[in-house]
OpenMM code with the backbone's topology and positions (N, CA, C; nanometers):
from openmm import Vec3, app, unit

residues = "MET ALA ASP GLN ASN VAL PRO GLN ASN VAL GLU ASN GLU GLN ASP PRO GLY ALA ASN THR GLN MET PHE ARG ALA PHE VAL ASN GLU GLY GLN ALA GLU ALA THR THR GLU PRO LYS MET ASN GLY ARG VAL LEU ALA VAL VAL GLY ALA ALA VAL VAL LEU ILE ALA VAL ILE ALA ALA ILE ALA VAL PHE".split()
positions = [
    Vec3(3.9017, 7.6221, 10.4593),
    Vec3(3.9718, 7.7224, 10.3878),
    Vec3(3.7955, 7.8167, 10.3473),
    Vec3(3.6818, 7.7125, 10.3373),
    Vec3(3.5725, 7.8452, 10.3390),
    Vec3(3.5376, 7.9675, 10.4354),
    Vec3(3.6211, 7.9912, 10.5104),
    Vec3(3.5992, 8.0732, 10.5899),
    Vec3(3.7626, 8.1794, 10.5507),
    Vec3(3.8412, 8.1694, 10.4421),
    Vec3(3.8697, 8.2645, 10.4135),
    Vec3(3.8118, 8.4022, 10.3503),
    Vec3(3.6611, 8.3054, 10.3160),
    Vec3(3.5959, 8.4367, 10.2443),
    Vec3(3.5131, 8.5595, 10.3643),
    Vec3(3.5671, 8.5213, 10.5108),
    Vec3(3.4306, 8.6130, 10.5306),
    Vec3(3.5076, 8.6963, 10.5931),
    Vec3(3.4388, 8.8075, 10.6197),
    Vec3(3.5528, 8.9238, 10.6962),
    Vec3(3.5466, 8.8645, 10.8686),
    Vec3(3.6777, 8.9129, 10.8917),
    Vec3(3.6621, 8.8606, 11.0559),
    Vec3(3.6821, 8.9816, 11.1236),
    Vec3(3.6775, 9.0814, 11.1215),
    Vec3(3.6038, 9.2586, 11.1864),
    Vec3(3.4945, 9.2319, 11.1076),
    Vec3(3.3652, 9.2313, 11.2337),
    Vec3(3.2418, 9.2533, 11.1372),
    Vec3(3.1654, 9.2996, 11.2129),
    Vec3(3.1733, 9.4026, 11.2400),
    Vec3(3.0634, 9.5268, 11.3222),
    Vec3(2.9317, 9.5300, 11.2576),
    Vec3(2.8414, 9.5658, 11.3311),
    Vec3(2.6837, 9.6076, 11.2746),
    Vec3(2.6951, 9.7671, 11.1965),
    Vec3(2.8035, 9.7469, 11.1233),
    Vec3(2.8611, 9.8872, 11.0099),
    Vec3(2.7129, 9.8319, 10.8982),
    Vec3(2.6807, 9.9983, 10.8525),
    Vec3(2.5189, 9.8648, 10.7163),
    Vec3(2.6671, 9.9843, 10.6235),
    Vec3(2.6325, 9.9090, 10.5121),
    Vec3(2.7048, 9.9855, 10.3971),
    Vec3(2.5576, 10.1022, 10.3093),
    Vec3(2.6552, 10.2292, 10.3111),
    Vec3(2.5388, 10.3351, 10.2002),
    Vec3(2.5199, 10.2751, 10.1029),
    Vec3(2.6079, 10.2444, 9.9880),
    Vec3(2.5561, 10.1927, 9.8898),
    Vec3(2.5268, 10.0551, 9.8475),
    Vec3(2.5189, 9.9414, 9.9158),
    Vec3(2.3763, 9.8487, 9.9613),
    Vec3(2.2132, 9.8582, 9.9395),
    Vec3(2.2636, 9.9716, 9.9637),
    Vec3(2.0631, 10.0250, 10.0363),
    Vec3(1.9498, 10.1851, 9.9395),
    Vec3(1.9893, 10.1753, 9.8266),
    Vec3(1.9776, 10.2652, 9.7768),
    Vec3(1.8665, 10.4231, 9.8543),
    Vec3(1.7968, 10.4046, 9.9150),
    Vec3(1.7687, 10.4802, 10.0915),
    Vec3(1.8706, 10.4907, 10.0943),
    Vec3(1.9475, 10.3838, 10.2107),
    Vec3(2.0602, 10.4270, 10.2795),
    Vec3(2.1471, 10.4757, 10.1991),
    Vec3(2.1639, 10.4927, 10.0470),
    Vec3(2.3084, 10.6250, 10.0325),
    Vec3(2.2389, 10.7331, 9.9855),
    Vec3(2.1035, 10.7247, 9.9220),
    Vec3(2.0487, 10.9024, 9.9246),
    Vec3(2.0295, 11.0086, 10.1063),
    Vec3(1.9648, 10.9176, 10.1663),
    Vec3(2.0470, 10.9168, 10.2691),
    Vec3(2.1626, 11.0327, 10.3218),
    Vec3(2.2790, 10.9015, 10.2859),
    Vec3(2.4201, 10.9213, 10.3137),
    Vec3(2.4381, 11.0315, 10.2488),
    Vec3(2.3736, 11.0589, 10.0662),
    Vec3(2.4414, 11.1648, 10.0103),
    Vec3(2.3957, 11.2787, 10.0477),
    Vec3(2.2319, 11.3451, 10.0695),
    Vec3(2.2120, 11.4266, 10.1047),
    Vec3(2.2424, 11.5022, 10.2800),
    Vec3(2.2882, 11.3838, 10.3981),
    Vec3(2.3714, 11.3922, 10.5381),
    Vec3(2.4982, 11.4891, 10.4695),
    Vec3(2.5236, 11.4458, 10.3870),
    Vec3(2.6775, 11.5880, 10.3003),
    Vec3(2.6725, 11.6871, 10.2211),
    Vec3(2.5239, 11.6913, 10.1743),
    Vec3(2.4557, 11.7905, 10.0822),
    Vec3(2.4458, 11.9134, 10.2722),
    Vec3(2.3586, 11.8376, 10.3267),
    Vec3(2.3289, 11.9222, 10.4054),
    Vec3(2.4299, 12.0126, 10.5226),
    Vec3(2.5060, 11.9619, 10.5116),
    Vec3(2.6179, 12.0420, 10.5821),
    Vec3(2.7249, 12.1639, 10.4937),
    Vec3(2.7296, 12.0502, 10.3594),
    Vec3(2.7958, 12.2154, 10.2974),
    Vec3(2.7375, 12.2838, 10.1904),
    Vec3(2.5640, 12.2982, 10.2124),
    Vec3(2.5271, 12.4034, 10.2536),
    Vec3(2.4877, 12.5065, 10.3121),
    Vec3(2.5531, 12.5521, 10.4339),
    Vec3(2.5546, 12.6185, 10.5215),
    Vec3(2.5924, 12.7555, 10.4780),
    Vec3(2.5518, 12.8809, 10.4964),
    Vec3(2.5386, 12.9440, 10.4221),
    Vec3(2.6887, 13.0358, 10.4953),
    Vec3(2.8361, 12.9965, 10.4135),
    Vec3(2.9396, 13.0754, 10.4720),
    Vec3(2.9242, 13.2636, 10.5216),
    Vec3(3.0187, 13.2857, 10.6793),
    Vec3(3.0229, 13.3399, 10.7606),
    Vec3(2.9982, 13.5118, 10.6744),
    Vec3(3.0685, 13.5194, 10.6144),
    Vec3(3.1206, 13.6697, 10.4925),
    Vec3(3.0225, 13.6630, 10.3524),
    Vec3(2.8998, 13.6772, 10.3444),
    Vec3(2.8906, 13.6837, 10.1494),
    Vec3(2.9134, 13.7722, 10.0979),
    Vec3(2.9196, 13.7840, 9.9499),
    Vec3(2.9723, 13.8140, 9.8986),
    Vec3(2.9194, 14.0053, 9.8585),
    Vec3(2.8089, 14.0003, 9.9477),
    Vec3(2.7351, 14.0953, 10.0026),
    Vec3(2.8324, 14.2446, 10.0646),
    Vec3(2.8789, 14.1002, 10.1964),
    Vec3(2.9951, 14.2191, 10.3159),
    Vec3(3.1720, 14.2677, 10.2331),
    Vec3(3.1308, 14.1390, 10.1813),
    Vec3(3.2353, 14.1538, 10.1336),
    Vec3(3.3114, 14.2241, 10.0088),
    Vec3(3.1844, 14.3339, 9.9312),
    Vec3(3.1604, 14.4165, 9.9024),
    Vec3(3.1106, 14.5573, 9.8989),
    Vec3(3.0551, 14.5927, 10.0454),
    Vec3(3.0909, 14.6814, 10.0888),
    Vec3(3.1848, 14.7118, 10.1942),
    Vec3(3.2688, 14.6328, 10.2729),
    Vec3(3.4167, 14.6367, 10.3169),
    Vec3(3.5308, 14.6429, 10.2345),
    Vec3(3.4841, 14.6145, 10.1334),
    Vec3(3.5009, 14.6641, 9.9897),
    Vec3(3.5613, 14.7847, 9.9741),
    Vec3(3.3746, 14.8250, 9.9554),
    Vec3(3.4216, 15.0131, 9.9029),
    Vec3(3.4049, 15.1231, 10.0097),
    Vec3(3.3969, 15.0589, 10.1264),
    Vec3(3.4758, 15.1130, 10.2212),
    Vec3(3.6255, 15.1380, 10.2383),
    Vec3(3.7366, 15.0250, 10.2684),
    Vec3(3.8536, 15.0676, 10.2490),
    Vec3(3.9219, 15.1282, 10.1070),
    Vec3(3.8342, 15.1353, 9.9883),
    Vec3(3.8484, 15.2284, 9.9172),
    Vec3(3.8528, 15.3709, 9.9245),
    Vec3(3.7367, 15.3829, 9.9695),
    Vec3(3.6406, 15.5549, 10.0218),
    Vec3(3.7510, 15.6099, 10.0703),
    Vec3(3.8132, 15.5075, 10.1710),
    Vec3(3.9346, 15.5567, 10.2541),
    Vec3(4.0556, 15.5840, 10.2378),
    Vec3(4.0861, 15.5242, 10.1397),
    Vec3(4.2110, 15.4869, 10.0886),
    Vec3(4.1646, 15.6273, 9.9508),
    Vec3(4.0770, 15.6455, 9.9135),
    Vec3(4.0632, 15.7579, 9.8172),
    Vec3(4.0634, 15.9301, 9.9456),
    Vec3(3.9561, 15.9397, 10.0499),
    Vec3(3.9917, 16.0256, 10.1166),
    Vec3(4.1646, 16.0319, 10.1464),
    Vec3(4.2162, 15.9605, 10.1724),
    Vec3(4.3965, 16.0067, 10.2441),
    Vec3(4.4199, 16.0559, 10.1548),
    Vec3(4.4737, 15.9855, 10.0016),
    Vec3(4.4426, 15.9972, 9.9680),
    Vec3(4.4367, 16.1416, 9.8851),
    Vec3(4.3684, 16.2023, 9.9085),
    Vec3(4.3478, 16.3881, 9.8361),
    Vec3(4.3194, 16.4541, 9.9592),
    Vec3(4.3700, 16.3929, 10.1080),
    Vec3(4.4558, 16.4526, 10.2294),
    Vec3(4.5574, 16.4336, 10.1872),
    Vec3(4.6478, 16.3651, 10.2373),
    Vec3(4.7880, 16.4412, 10.1367),
    Vec3(4.8301, 16.5304, 10.0666),
    Vec3(4.7858, 16.4743, 9.9790),
    Vec3(4.8071, 16.6735, 9.7875),
    Vec3(4.7457, 16.7126, 9.8847),
] * unit.nanometer
topology = app.Topology()
chain = topology.addChain("A")
for resn in residues:
    res = topology.addResidue(resn, chain)
    for name in ("N", "CA", "C"):
        topology.addAtom(name, app.Element.getBySymbol(name[0]), res)
């Protein structure tokens, strides 16, 4: 009866919530991956958008 409370598949996995330092390291590890810079930032998208609008305006003027 005492064996019911013992987990059967216990490996060397450590619970990050059991220790404050481990929990903070776990949270910081997730944030480090999330803070990587996106491949296309806002400035690049603005320049590409402006170029597309400029080409569209020139094409509209050339047609008429």
